[in-house]
C-alpha positions as CSV (number, residue, x, y, z in Angstrom):
1,X,181.6,48.7,137.1
2,X,180.6,52.3,136.1
3,X,183.9,53.7,137.2
4,X,185.8,51.1,135.2
5,X,183.7,51.9,132.1
6,X,184.3,55.6,132.4
7,X,188.1,55.1,133.0
8,X,188.2,53.0,129.8
9,X,186.6,55.7,127.7
10,X,188.0,58.8,129.6
11,X,189.6,60.5,126.5
12,X,186.5,59.8,124.3
13,X,184.1,61.2,126.9
14,X,186.3,64.3,127.4
15,X,186.5,64.8,123.7
16,X,182.7,64.5,123.3
17,X,182.1,67.0,126.1
18,X,184.6,69.4,124.8
19,X,183.2,69.5,121.3
20,X,179.5,69.0,122.2
21,X,177.0,71.5,120.7
22,X,174.1,70.5,122.9
23,X,175.6,69.7,126.3
24,X,177.3,72.7,128.1
25,X,180.4,72.3,130.3
26,X,182.5,75.1,131.9
27,X,184.9,75.7,134.8
28,X,185.4,79.1,136.4
29,X,187.9,80.2,139.1
30,X,186.9,82.1,142.2
31,X,189.0,85.0,140.7
32,X,186.4,85.6,138.0
33,X,188.2,83.8,135.3
34,X,187.0,81.2,132.8
35,X,189.3,78.3,133.0
36,X,187.6,76.0,130.4
37,X,184.4,76.1,128.3
38,X,183.3,73.6,125.7
39,X,182.0,74.6,122.3
40,X,178.3,74.6,123.4
41,X,179.0,76.8,126.4
42,X,181.2,79.2,124.5
43,X,178.3,79.7,122.0
44,X,176.1,81.0,124.8
45,X,178.7,83.6,126.2
46,X,178.1,87.2,125.2
47,X,181.1,89.4,126.0
48,X,182.7,88.8,129.4
49,X,182.4,85.1,130.5
50,X,181.5,86.0,134.1
51,X,179.1,88.8,133.2
52,X,177.4,86.3,130.8
53,X,176.1,84.4,133.8
54,X,172.8,86.3,134.3
55,X,170.6,84.2,136.7
56,X,172.0,83.2,139.0
57,X,174.9,85.6,138.5
58,X,178.6,84.8,139.1
59,X,178.5,86.8,142.3
60,X,175.4,84.9,143.5
61,X,177.1,81.5,142.8
62,X,180.2,82.6,144.7
63,X,178.1,83.7,147.7
64,X,176.5,80.3,148.2
65,X,177.5,79.0,151.7
66,X,178.3,75.5,150.3
67,X,182.1,75.4,149.6
68,X,182.2,71.9,148.2
69,X,179.7,69.8,146.2
70,X,176.4,70.8,144.5
71,X,175.6,74.4,145.1
72,X,172.8,74.9,142.5
73,X,170.3,72.8,140.5
74,X,167.9,74.4,138.1
75,X,167.7,76.7,135.2
76,X,170.7,78.9,134.5
77,X,170.3,81.9,132.1
78,X,173.4,82.7,130.0
79,X,174.0,85.6,127.6
80,X,173.2,89.3,127.6
81,X,170.1,91.0,129.0
82,X,170.1,93.6,126.2
83,X,170.4,91.2,123.3
84,X,170.1,87.4,123.4
85,X,170.1,85.0,126.3
86,X,169.4,81.3,126.8
87,X,168.3,79.2,129.7
88,X,169.6,75.7,130.2
89,X,169.0,73.1,133.0
90,X,172.3,73.0,134.9
91,X,174.0,71.6,137.9
92,X,176.7,73.9,139.5
93,X,179.4,72.4,141.6
94,X,182.0,74.1,143.8
95,X,185.4,72.7,144.8
96,X,187.1,75.4,147.0
97,X,188.2,78.0,144.4
98,X,186.7,76.4,141.3
99,X,183.2,76.4,140.0
100,X,182.0,73.7,137.5
101,X,178.9,74.1,135.4
102,X,177.3,71.1,133.7
103,X,174.0,71.4,131.9
104,X,171.9,71.2,128.8
105,X,168.4,70.4,127.6
106,X,165.9,68.8,129.9
107,X,164.9,65.8,127.8
108,X,161.6,65.2,129.7
109,X,160.7,68.9,129.3
110,X,161.7,68.8,125.6
111,X,159.5,65.7,125.1
112,X,156.6,67.4,126.8
113,X,157.1,70.6,124.7
114,X,157.2,68.5,121.5
115,X,154.0,66.7,122.6
116,X,152.3,70.1,123.2
117,X,153.7,71.4,119.9
118,X,152.3,68.3,118.0
119,X,148.9,68.9,119.7
120,X,149.0,72.5,118.7
121,X,149.8,71.7,115.1
122,X,146.9,69.2,115.0
123,X,144.6,71.9,116.3
124,X,145.9,74.4,113.8
125,X,145.4,71.9,111.0
126,X,141.8,71.3,112.1
127,X,141.1,75.0,112.3
128,X,142.6,75.5,108.8
129,X,140.4,72.7,107.4
130,X,137.3,74.3,109.1
131,X,138.3,77.7,107.7
132,X,138.6,76.2,104.2
133,X,135.2,74.6,104.5
134,X,133.6,77.9,105.7
135,X,135.4,79.8,102.9
136,X,134.1,77.3,100.4
137,X,130.6,77.6,101.8
138,X,130.9,81.4,101.6
139,X,131.9,81.2,98.0
140,X,128.8,79.0,97.3
141,X,126.6,81.5,99.2
142,X,128.1,84.4,97.2
143,X,127.4,82.6,93.9
144,X,123.8,82.0,95.0
145,X,123.4,85.6,96.1
146,X,124.8,86.8,92.7
147,X,122.4,84.5,90.8
148,X,119.5,85.7,92.9
149,X,120.7,89.3,92.3
150,X,120.8,88.7,88.5
151,X,117.3,87.3,88.6
152,X,116.1,90.3,90.6
153,X,117.7,92.7,88.1
154,X,116.0,90.8,85.2
155,X,112.7,90.9,87.1
156,X,113.1,94.6,87.7
157,X,113.8,95.2,84.1
158,X,110.7,93.3,83.1
159,X,108.7,95.3,85.6
160,X,110.1,98.6,84.2
161,X,109.2,97.5,80.7
162,X,105.7,96.6,81.7
163,X,105.3,99.9,83.6
164,X,106.5,101.8,80.5
165,X,103.9,100.0,78.4
166,X,101.1,100.8,80.9
167,X,102.3,104.4,81.2
168,X,102.2,104.7,77.4
169,X,98.6,103.4,77.3
170,X,97.5,105.7,80.2
171,X,99.2,108.8,78.8
172,X,95.9,110.0,77.3
173,X,93.1,108.5,79.5
174,X,90.2,109.6,77.3
175,X,91.7,108.3,74.0
176,X,92.9,105.1,75.8
177,X,89.5,104.3,77.2
178,X,87.8,105.1,73.9
179,X,90.2,103.0,71.9
180,X,90.1,100.2,74.3
181,X,86.3,100.1,74.3
182,X,86.2,99.9,70.5
183,X,88.8,97.1,70.6
184,X,86.8,95.2,73.2
185,X,83.7,95.4,70.9
186,X,85.6,94.3,67.7
187,X,88.2,91.9,69.0
188,X,87.7,91.0,72.6
189,X,89.4,87.6,72.6
190,X,92.5,88.7,70.7
191,X,93.3,91.6,73.0
192,X,91.8,91.9,76.4
193,X,91.9,88.2,77.4
194,X,95.5,87.6,76.5
195,X,96.7,90.7,78.5
196,X,94.6,89.6,81.5
197,X,95.7,86.0,81.3
198,X,99.4,87.1,81.0
199,X,99.0,89.3,84.1
200,X,97.4,86.4,86.0
201,X,100.2,84.0,84.9
202,X,102.8,86.4,86.1
203,X,101.1,86.5,89.6
204,X,100.8,82.7,89.7
205,X,97.0,82.8,90.0
206,X,96.3,80.5,87.0
207,X,95.8,76.8,88.2
208,X,97.7,74.1,86.3
209,X,95.6,70.9,86.0
210,X,96.9,68.6,83.3
211,X,94.8,65.6,82.2
212,X,94.2,63.4,79.1
213,X,93.0,65.6,76.2
214,X,92.0,64.6,72.6
215,X,93.8,67.2,70.6
216,X,91.7,66.9,67.5
217,X,88.5,67.6,69.5
218,X,90.1,70.6,71.2
219,X,91.4,71.8,67.8
220,X,87.9,71.7,66.3
221,X,86.5,73.6,69.3
222,X,89.1,76.4,68.9
223,X,88.7,76.6,65.1
224,X,85.0,77.1,65.5
225,X,85.7,80.1,67.7
226,X,88.0,81.6,65.0
227,X,85.7,80.9,62.1
228,X,84.2,84.4,61.9
229,X,87.6,86.0,62.0
230,X,88.9,83.7,59.3
231,X,85.8,84.1,57.1
232,X,86.3,87.9,57.0
233,X,89.6,87.3,55.2
234,X,88.4,84.2,53.3
235,X,91.1,82.1,55.0
236,X,90.8,78.3,55.2
237,X,91.8,76.6,58.5
238,X,92.6,72.9,58.1
239,X,93.2,70.4,60.9
240,X,95.1,67.4,59.6
241,X,94.1,63.8,60.5
242,X,97.3,63.3,62.5
243,X,95.9,65.7,65.1
244,X,93.8,62.7,66.5
245,X,96.2,62.1,69.4
246,X,96.0,62.1,73.2
247,X,97.9,64.8,75.1
248,X,98.5,65.3,78.8
249,X,97.9,69.0,79.2
250,X,95.9,71.7,80.9
251,X,92.8,72.2,78.7
252,X,92.5,75.9,79.3
253,X,96.1,76.6,78.7
254,X,96.2,74.5,75.5
255,X,93.1,76.3,74.2
256,X,94.8,79.6,74.9
257,X,98.0,78.6,73.1
258,X,96.0,77.3,70.0
259,X,93.7,80.4,70.0
260,X,96.7,82.8,70.0
261,X,98.7,81.0,67.3
262,X,95.7,80.6,65.0
263,X,94.7,84.2,65.7
264,X,98.2,85.4,64.7
265,X,98.2,83.2,61.6
266,X,94.9,84.8,60.5
267,X,96.2,88.3,61.4
268,X,99.3,87.9,59.2
269,X,97.7,86.0,56.3
270,X,96.6,87.6,53.1
271,X,93.0,87.2,51.9
272,X,92.2,83.7,50.6
273,X,95.2,82.3,52.6
274,X,95.5,78.9,54.2
275,X,96.3,77.8,57.8
276,X,97.2,74.2,58.5
277,X,97.4,72.5,61.9
278,X,99.5,69.3,62.2
279,X,100.7,67.1,65.1
280,X,103.7,64.7,65.1
281,X,104.4,62.4,68.0
282,X,108.1,61.9,68.9
283,X,109.0,60.0,72.1
284,X,107.1,61.3,75.1
285,X,106.1,64.6,73.4
286,X,104.2,65.7,70.3
287,X,105.2,68.6,68.1
288,X,102.2,70.7,67.1
289,X,102.6,73.1,64.2
290,X,100.4,76.0,63.1
291,X,101.4,76.9,59.5
292,X,100.4,79.9,57.4
293,X,101.4,81.2,54.0
294,X,101.3,84.9,55.1
295,X,103.8,87.7,55.3
296,X,106.4,85.8,57.4
297,X,108.8,87.2,59.9
298,X,112.4,88.5,59.5
299,X,115.2,86.7,61.3
300,X,116.0,89.8,63.3
301,X,112.5,90.0,64.7
302,X,112.1,86.3,65.7
303,X,114.3,86.5,68.8
304,X,112.3,89.5,70.0
305,X,109.0,87.6,70.0
306,X,109.5,86.0,73.4
307,X,111.0,88.9,75.3
308,X,108.9,91.0,77.7
309,X,111.7,93.7,77.7
310,X,110.9,94.3,74.0
311,X,107.2,93.7,73.6
312,X,107.0,93.2,69.8
313,X,103.8,93.8,67.8
314,X,103.1,94.7,64.2
315,X,99.7,95.4,62.5
316,X,98.2,92.6,60.5
317,X,97.5,92.5,56.8
318,X,94.3,94.5,57.3
319,X,95.7,96.7,60.0
320,X,94.7,94.4,62.9
321,X,96.2,95.5,66.2
322,X,97.5,93.4,69.2
323,X,99.3,93.8,72.5
324,X,102.3,91.6,71.8
325,X,101.5,89.6,74.9
326,X,99.9,86.7,73.1
327,X,103.1,84.9,72.1
328,X,104.7,85.5,75.5
329,X,101.6,83.9,77.1
330,X,102.0,80.9,74.8
331,X,105.6,80.5,75.9
332,X,104.6,80.8,79.6
333,X,102.0,78.0,79.2
334,X,104.3,75.8,77.0
335,X,107.1,76.1,79.6
336,X,104.6,75.1,82.3
337,X,104.1,71.8,80.5
338,X,107.9,71.2,80.1
339,X,107.7,71.9,76.4
340,X,109.4,74.3,74.0
341,X,108.1,76.8,71.5
342,X,109.8,78.0,68.4
343,X,109.2,79.5,64.9
344,X,110.5,78.9,61.4
345,X,109.7,81.7,59.0
346,X,110.7,83.5,55.8
347,X,109.5,86.9,54.8
348,X,106.9,86.7,52.1
349,X,106.4,82.9,52.4
350,X,104.7,82.5,55.8
351,X,105.5,81.0,59.2
352,X,105.5,77.7,61.0
353,X,104.9,78.2,64.8
354,X,105.7,74.9,66.6
355,X,105.5,73.8,70.2
356,X,105.8,70.6,72.1
357,X,103.4,69.0,74.5
358,X,103.6,65.8,76.5
359,X,101.7,62.8,75.2
360,X,99.2,61.0,77.5
361,X,100.3,57.7,79.0
362,X,98.2,55.3,81.0
363,X,100.9,55.4,83.7
364,X,100.3,59.1,84.4
């Protein structure tokens, strides 16, 4: 049956073998001549056809003892040792003075190679994805390190500024001690306490214990402490009725905020001036305002009020002195409550210092 099939397609099979680019077919004579080679086999030949048989060589094939039939089955290397050579899986037959070579690609081996190649590609893909993930994580880590570095630079700048301030104060120890003693006697609360409190806030040693506080009562308490200072300049301090609200705040911190803002208002108010304290609830917070009709602040100076790198202080209307730490301390404590502090001012018309504090809720 097979023979009949081949005989029916003899010319087609011959034509396919002769023009094949994947299956090699060649016939040599025992006199070292190439009788026939199809297109695929000719593509492998480099120079002399017999010399192109590298392993086994033409001489080796001729030397096989078998004179008829299959003399070799395995990989045949064809080409040039010095340039390019190719190995194919081949059967070599001999029929007296002729040698026939038939070979090509081992399909099973090619399938195995393709399977291994596919596996390698999958492994490479997994490694690439892992590398991308690690690269992404490294980028995130670098951003975090850069952010931390920026924060360290800022902290170092703040520290340098603070050290410059201290160095300036300690430049002449005798005068500094003498001046500080006089200041403690005349204005202890406006100078020493705010500096010490700010130092403690920076070291995290001030406890934060918020609770329900009646703002009007606390306001009255603080105003009573400032009465003497206000009286010396004939300044009226008025707490409006709308201050009768309940806040959720740390009492000590709130007292410090109010004491500093009222003290500043007194400091920069002219004689017979007026300071007004109001509170306006809005949502979960209340906006508290300390207003005065004093000298006011220029727009260029407002931004400098909250920066430690540029501690800003000016003498009051009667030459009162300060450290410049009071407003920074207020900002520290307001931030601690999740609030904001800001100022609206116009030179010659006074200032409105405002800050927000959370309102008390029964669910807290």
